[in-house]
C-alpha positions in Angstrom: 15.8 4.0 87.8 16.6 6.2 84.9 13.4 7.7 83.4 14.6 7.2 79.9 15.1 3.5 80.6 11.7 3.3 82.2 10.0 5.1 79.2 11.6 2.7 76.8 10.5 -0.4 78.8 7.0 1.0 79.0 7.0 1.6 75.2 8.2 -2.0 74.7 5.3 -3.2 76.9 2.8 -1.3 74.9 4.2 -2.6 71.6 4.1 -6.2 72.9 0.5 -5.8 73.9 -0.2 -4.5 70.4 1.5 -7.6 69.1 -0.6 -9.8 71.3 -3.7 -8.1 69.8 -2.5 -8.6 66.3 -1.7 -12.3 66.9 -5.1 -12.8 68.4 -6.7 -11.2 65.3 -4.7 -13.5 63.0 -5.7 -16.6 64.9 -9.3 -15.7 65.0 -9.5 -14.7 61.3 -7.5 -17.7 60.3 -9.8 -20.1 62.2 -12.9 -18.4 60.5 -11.6 -19.3 57.0 -13.2 -22.2 55.2 -11.5 -25.6 56.0 -10.1 -26.0 52.5 -7.9 -22.8 52.6 -7.2 -22.8 56.4 -3.6 -23.4 57.5 -2.8 -26.5 59.5 -3.8 -26.4 63.2 -0.1 -26.4 64.2 0.3 -22.8 63.1 -2.6 -21.7 65.3 -1.3 -23.6 68.3 2.1 -22.0 67.7 0.5 -18.5 67.5 -1.3 -19.2 70.8 2.0 -20.2 72.5 3.5 -16.9 71.1 0.6 -14.9 72.6 1.2 -16.6 76.0 4.9 -15.9 75.8 4.3 -12.2 75.0 1.9 -11.9 77.9 4.5 -13.6 80.2 7.2 -11.3 78.9 5.0 -8.2 79.6 4.3 -9.5 83.1 8.0 -9.8 83.8 8.6 -6.3 82.4 5.8 -4.7 84.4 6.9 -6.5 87.6 10.5 -5.3 87.1 9.6 -1.6 86.8 6.8 -1.6 89.4 7.0 0.7 92.4 8.3 3.5 90.2 11.4 1.5 89.4 12.6 1.6 93.0 13.2 -2.2 93.1 14.5 -2.6 89.6 17.9 -3.8 90.6 16.4 -6.5 92.9 14.1 -7.6 90.2 16.7 -7.6 87.4 16.3 -11.3 86.8 12.7 -10.8 85.7 13.8 -8.0 83.3 16.5 -10.2 81.8 14.1 -13.1 81.4 11.7 -10.8 79.6 14.6 -9.6 77.3 15.5 -13.2 76.5 11.9 -14.2 75.8 11.5 -11.1 73.5 14.7 -12.1 71.7 13.4 -15.6 71.2 10.0 -14.5 70.0 11.1 -11.9 67.5 14.7 -10.6 67.2 13.9 -7.7 64.9 10.7 -6.3 66.5 10.7 -2.7 67.6 9.9 -3.9 71.2 12.9 -6.2 71.2 15.2 -3.5 69.8 14.0 -1.1 72.5 14.7 -3.7 75.2 18.2 -4.3 73.8 18.8 -0.5 73.9 17.7 -0.4 77.6 20.4 -3.0 78.4 23.0 -0.5 77.6 21.4 2.4 79.5 22.4 2.9 83.1 19.6 2.3 85.6 21.2 4.6 88.1 20.2 8.2 88.3 23.5 10.0 88.7 22.2 13.5 89.4 19.3 13.9 91.8 17.5 17.2 92.0 17.8 18.9 95.3 14.7 18.7 97.4 13.6 21.5 99.6 14.4 20.3 103.1 15.4 21.5 106.5 19.0 20.7 105.6 19.3 23.1 102.8 17.7 26.0 104.7 21.0 27.5 105.9 24.5 27.0 104.7 26.0 27.0 108.1 23.7 24.2 109.1 24.7 22.3 106.0 28.4 22.7 106.7 28.0 21.6 110.3 26.0 18.6 109.1 28.6 17.6 106.5 31.5 17.6 109.1 29.7 15.1 111.4 30.1 11.4 111.5 27.5 9.1 110.1 26.2 8.2 113.6 25.8 11.8 114.4 24.0 12.5 111.1 21.6 9.6 111.7 20.9 10.8 115.3 20.2 14.3 114.0 17.9 12.9 111.4 16.0 10.9 114.0 15.6 13.9 116.2 14.3 16.0 113.2 11.8 13.2 112.4 10.6 13.0 116.1 10.2 16.8 116.2 8.1 16.7 113.1 10.4 18.9 111.1 10.8 16.2 108.4 8.4 13.5 107.2 8.9 9.8 107.4 9.5 9.6 103.7 12.2 12.4 103.9 13.8 10.6 106.8 14.0 7.3 104.9 15.4 9.1 101.8 18.1 10.9 103.7 18.9 7.8 105.7 19.4 5.8 102.5 21.6 8.6 101.1 23.7 8.5 104.2 24.1 4.7 104.1 
């Protein structure tokens, strides 16, 4: 997941939580008013439903970017549901605008920084590795993992890159 997209979604979550706090404040202070100047109860019920909707929206957003955004694409439905809920609640809120902006940002990281691994230690080894078939590369990865030259996490990362 793109770090800019993740940062914007986290900002939207924080702003939504601030909105929840503000709505709670308005409900509590409104109910503490004398009965003759208090708004009809319908408005308070509506505000409570809004609070619940904001909490559900935040739950969907948090779930969609959990695990460092690694499963964002498989949880994209939750993200889209949160965007729709946010649009329904308040079209012109800053959180909604941020979520709309994130719709147009790519969630794919195009350039990955090179990690220090056993494959980049010598250029001749790299050239030999790039000329092999996928099966040979996977076999070489498995052997490196079994020999303890790479960790399980590095093995899984490189295996995903190959596939």
